[in-house]
N, C-alpha and C positions, 0 to 999 in steps of 0.2 A: 608163773600162771599159778603156781600155788598160794601165792601170797593172794592174787585176785580172788579165787575161792574162798580164801579165809577172810577176805574183808567182807563180801558180799555174804558170808553166813553171819557175821556179827551184826551187820546190818539186818539181816531178816531177825534175829534173834532179839534185836530191840525192838523190832516194828510188833512183832509178836507180843512184848513186853507190855508195849502202849496199848496195845490192845486190850489187852486183859486187864490192865490197870483203868483204863475209861470205861470198860462194862463193868468192873469191879465198884466203880466209882458210881458208877449209873444205878447201879442195884443198891446205893446206899442213899443216893438223891430222890428216884421214881417213885419207892415206896413213901416218903416223907410228901411229896406232891398229890400222889393217887390220893394217900389218906385226908387230906386235907380236902381236896376237891369233894372226895364221899362224904367227908363232914359237913361242907358248905353245902351241898348241894342234895342232900338228905332233906326230903319233905320241901326241897325247894320249888315254886312253882314258874316257870319261864313265862306265862301268859299274864303273869300279874305284876303290873309296878309295885314300886317299893312305897308303901304308905308315907306321907308327909302332910300335916295338916296345913291346908291351903294351895296344895298343889307341890309335885317334887319339883325341884325346880333344875332344870334341864339346861345347861349352858351349851350355845353354839357358837363355833367359830369356822369360818371359811377362809382357805386358802387360795387364793386362783392363781394357777401356774401359766393360762394362756387361754385366748379367745382364737381358737382352732378357724372357726367357720363364722362370718357374719353375713348374712344373706339379706337385702333390702330388698329383694324380689320377693322371697316367700316370707320375708317379715320374721326370720328367726336368727336367734344368736346360737352358739354352742359354746360352752365354759365346761373347761378341764379345771379341777379345782379339788381339793382335800377339804371334807366334811368333818369336822371333829366335834365330836359332844363328850361333854361332863356331866356326870350326876353322882349322887349316893346311895348305892342300895346298902341299908341298913342290916340286909342279910346275909351279907359276904365280909364279916367281919372277921380277924382271928389275932392272936396275939404273935407278932413278929418273934420275939425273943424268945417265945416256946417254942414255936414250930421251926424258927430260923428261915424262912420265905419271908421275902421282901416283896413279891409280886407273884399273881397268878396270870396265867391267859386260859380264855375259854372260847368257845363259838358261840354264834348267834345262838344256836339250837340248846345252848345250855345254861345261858342266863338270858335276862330280860335286857332289852333294849328298846328306845323310845323309836316308834314310826315317824320320823320327822321326814319329812318329802319337801320336794319342790311343789306348787301348787300349780305354776302355769306350766309345768313338763308336758313336753312333746314325747321326748323317748330319752332314755339313759341307759348308761353301763356303769358299771360297779362291780367290784370285787368282792367276792364272801371275805367278810369281816371277823377280824378275830379281837377280843374285850380285851382289856389289860386291868386288871383288879388288883387294888392294894391293901393293907390291912383294917386301912380305917373304915374301907368300904367303897371308898371313891373310884370309880369306874370308868375308863378312859377307851376311846376308838376313834379311828380315824381311818376314814373310806376314800379312798381316791373315785372320784366319778366324773363321767364326762356327761353331761346334761344339756341337751338342745331345748330352749325354750321360747315362749312366742314373743316377738318385740314388736308393737306399733311404730313402723317405720315414716318419717317425713324425708321426701326425697325432693320437695320445690328447691330446696339449696344446692341441690347434688351439681358439683362436686365439693364444694363448699359448706356442708351438710355437716350437723354434729348430732348426734343420736343419742335418746336417753333410753335406755333396756332397765325394766323393772323385774324382780321374779320376790315371791314371798314363799318362805318359809314355815311350816308350822307343823303340829302333830295331825295324822291323817285322821284317827278316831277318835282319842283322848282330848277334853276339853280343857280348860284352865284349872278347874279343881281338883283334875288325875297330873296334870303337866304343866308346869309355869315355864315356858320358853323364855329365856332370856339368852342375848348375847354376853358372848366371852371377852374379858376386857383384851385390848390389844393395845401397845402403844402405836397410837395412829395420828399425832398433831398434824402429820401434813396431809390428811384428810380430811373433809368437811360433813360431819356427821350432824344428827338430831334425832331427837324423839320425843313421843306423845307418851311420858310416863314420867311418874314423880320420882323413879328409881334412877340412881347413879348412872350416870352416861359410862357406855361402853361402846366402841365400834363394832365388833365382832370381824372385823376385815383384817387378816394377816396378808399384808402384800409383799413379802419380804421376798418371797420366791416366785415374784409376777414376772412373765417375758414376755414383752412386747412384740406385737405382731407388725408386720410393715405397711401394711395399709390402714391400720387402725391405731389412734394413740389414746391410751386412758386419762382423761382430763381430771377427773373426781369421782370419787365411791362415795354415796349417803346411805346412811341405814336409818330405818325408822322401827320403834318396838311399841307394840300397841297392843290392843284385845278387839280382838273383831267380834261381833255379835250377828249371828243370822236369822231368818226367819223360823229356821227349824227348831231352835233351841233356845234356851233363856240364859245357860252357861256362857259364860266368856270363852274365847278363842284365842290365846296369846299367839302372834305372828311376829315375825321379823322379815322387813321390806326393804329390799338392798335393790339401790339403784345405781348403776353403773352410766356414767356419761364418757362417750366416746368420740372423736372426731376424727374425720376421714385426711387421709395422707391426700395432699394436692397437687403434688408436683408432676406426677405422672400423667394427671388428667389436664393439667395446664400445659405441659410439652405435647402431649399428643391429641388434644381435642380445643382445648381454645385460641392458643398461638395459631395453629394452621386455620383457624376460621377467619380470626381477626385478619391475619397476613393477607389470605387470599382475596378478603372483602376489600384491602385496604390496595391491595395491586390493580383491582379491578376498577379501581378511580383512574388511574393512570390511561385505560382503554380510551378515555374522553381527550387524552392530550395528543393521540396521536394524529401525524398529522395526512394530509389526502383522504378524506373520509369515502371518496370515491372508489378507493382499491377494494374495498370491502372488510379490511382487516380489522377495523376497528368492531364491527360487530363478532368474527372470528374471535376477536380475545374476549369477547364479553361473552361469548358463549361457553369458550373452554373456561372462564373462571365460575358460571353455572355451574357446570357438570364438575368443576373441580371442587365446589363447596359441596355437590351430593353427595360425592364420593368419600370427601373426608368425613361428613355424616355418617354414613355408611357403615366406614369402618370402624366411627367411633360407636355409633349404635349399640356394636355387640358389647359394649362395656357398661353402658347405661342401663340402671337399673329399670326394670319394667315396672308400669304402673297407669294409673288415671291422673296423675298430676306431671304438669308440664315443670321441667326442671331447667335451671339455668342454663345447660347446655342445649335444650332444646330450643329456649327464647331466642339464645344467641343466636341458633341453626335459621330459626324463622327470619330474622333480623336479615342475616348475610343471605338468606336465599334469595328474601325482596328485594335487599339492595341491587344483587344479581341479576333478578330479573329484570328491574328499572333499568340498569345498563346497558342490558340487551335492547330494551324498547329505545332507548336514547339513542344507541348505536344505531340502530334501524330508522330512526328519524333522520336524524343525523346525514345518514350516507345518503337516505331518500332525499331529504330537501339538496343535499351538494349533487347529485345525479341530473336533478333539473334546475339548474345554474349553468349558463350560457359556459361553453368550452371549444366548440370549434367556431371559430372566427369567420371562417369561409362562409358557413351558412348562416351566421348573423348578415354578413354583408350582401349575402343573396336575398335576404329576408327586408333589410333595408331600402334594397332596390326598388321594392314594391311601395315603400312608404312615398319615395320620392317620385315614384310614377305616380300615384292616386294623387297625390299632393299639387292638385293643379294649381294652385295660387300660390306655392312657395310660402305661406305662413308658419309653416314647420307644426301644422295639427291637423288630423284628419277626422271628418264628421264621423257618426256612427255608421251614416251609409256607404261612406267610401272604405271606413276600415273594415265593413261586412263585405265589399266588392273586393278588398284587397286580400283576405284571410280566404274568399270562395275561390278565388284565382288561383291561392296555393293550395286548394284540395280540402281543405276543413269542412266538414258538415255543418250545418246550420245549428246543432246542438252542440259542436263544438265552439261555433262563435259565439252562442250563448254564454257557454260556460267560462270562457276567455274574458268577452266585452262586458257583460252584466256588472263585474265588479268596477269597470273604469267608467262606464255611460251610465251615469245616475241619472238623467233627465236627457231630454231632447236636444239641449245647449252643448252638453259636454260633449268634448273630443279627445283624441287619443295624441298626444305628445309624442316627438320623436323615441324619449326615452322609455316611455310606456310602450309603445311600439317595441322597442327593442326587447324590454322585460317579456312582453308576449311572444317575442321571439323564440326567447330561451325555452319558453314552455310547450311551444308548437314541434319542435326536433322532436319525433317520436321516432327515434332510431332504438336501438336494445337498451342504451344505457342511461334512458331516460324514462322516469317512473310516472310522471304527470296524468298520462291517457292511462295508466294502467291502475291506478288504485284510487279509489273514489275518496278515501280518508286524505292523501297527498294533494289531490285536488282541492278539496277544502281549504285545507292549511294553507299550502305555496300560493294559491292564487290569488285568495282572499288578503292574505297577508302583504305578499308584492304590492297589490293594488293599494293597499292602505299604507305602507310605506311610500310609496310612490307620490301620494297625494299628501300625506301629513308631515312627513320627515326628508330630509337629504341623508342615505347614506350609501356605502358600495354596492352596487347589486352584483359587479362580476364584471372581469375584464378590466384591461389596463386603462385608469385615470377614469373611470366611467361613476358619474356621480347625478344625483337625481336634485334637480332645481325646484325648489318652489315656484309658484306663480309669479310672474310680474319679471323673471329672469329668462323669457324665451330665448332671447338672442344668445344668451352664453350656450344655452343649450343646444341651439340650430348649430353656431360653430362649432361648437363641441363633437356633433355628430356628423358634420360634412367631416372635421379633421380626421376622427375615427373611420370613415367609410367612405373614404374619398374614390378608392379603388374598387368603384361600382361594378359585376360583373355583367357580362354582355346579357340583352334582354333573351330569355329564355324562348 
């Protein structure tokens, strides 16, 4: 225990000795710095820029760290960067060998500094700067800033868009005869830069500390050094213009937006390959595809930038929605067309009985008057008779063949699963198309081995009809 107290006493003594030594050393150094600072700042006016014929050269260098926020909706970009300024103040020189001091540090209230700002700035955050002064009068300042500035966004190609954002650096109040703003030379062979000046080319951009963000990739940086002239003044105002070209990362949008819309639309075409349209599964699948397309875009729209421009995603959605609506319409039409085709063989046999009953001469054809009497016997109104027969009886000499009568029979069945008399559009389409096909070409209308024959093959038609409908029901 005694040894522990003894060791603790030694450490305490050493600590006190080091503290006294450091205080004594500080007393030696501080008076020299204070004296030099007092000498330099005596009669120094921090509000006046150092005089230099033709304007004081102020070199500017930007070291971007990151673009933490890029808003295509608000058309703003936020940049975190170090803003470095270099100039010479001939009022702040001293003999290093005489004073033994290699550099001095001052606050911005003690020493003049250029009022260089971002012209397009919306808001910014920065820390109170400290200026480092060297014996030759060279002054260096590095200010960490978070600057938000406006950027005109073009989102037509979203999510395959590339944006170009520009901002301008220059003095707020001093013209080119007082401050000559220049870019600080940086080794930037990997970057493209150009200038409107006869002076040596410098990039002014230090990208060594840049950290890329996930959504955007920095493609190129361009700088331009020029003199601006304004209507208020005749003096030139030297400025630096910086342009950042950034490209959006597309993987997330391809997986979450583009591929789902394309796949859902592609699947919709398979609804037309579904068998048995009568079941109603085809319209159900088409409507499901339509609702799925709308849902995918509704979810994707939350990540889509707002604006009055139609993006690639918007155009893709319009096409996908139009295709889905078309598939729904086609599904409904094909289902309706199949619903009016013959399915009840017994009902058609019953209908063919009336054909044989009114075909008095057995020629296999009913006259217009006979056809009307037969339809009236079946209970059809005059309006329904006209709707059915006007496409088959173009003149007084036309008649209705057995196969035409069979097609009419498929249309007159007014059960719950028939649509011919329930919808005017279906009436127009089905009756006219069946009549045209029966007159002009041979095609399967429905039922086993049912075929339309051209004029001149009446005997084969009658034989086929008798074979199919030989089992005639009793006279009701």
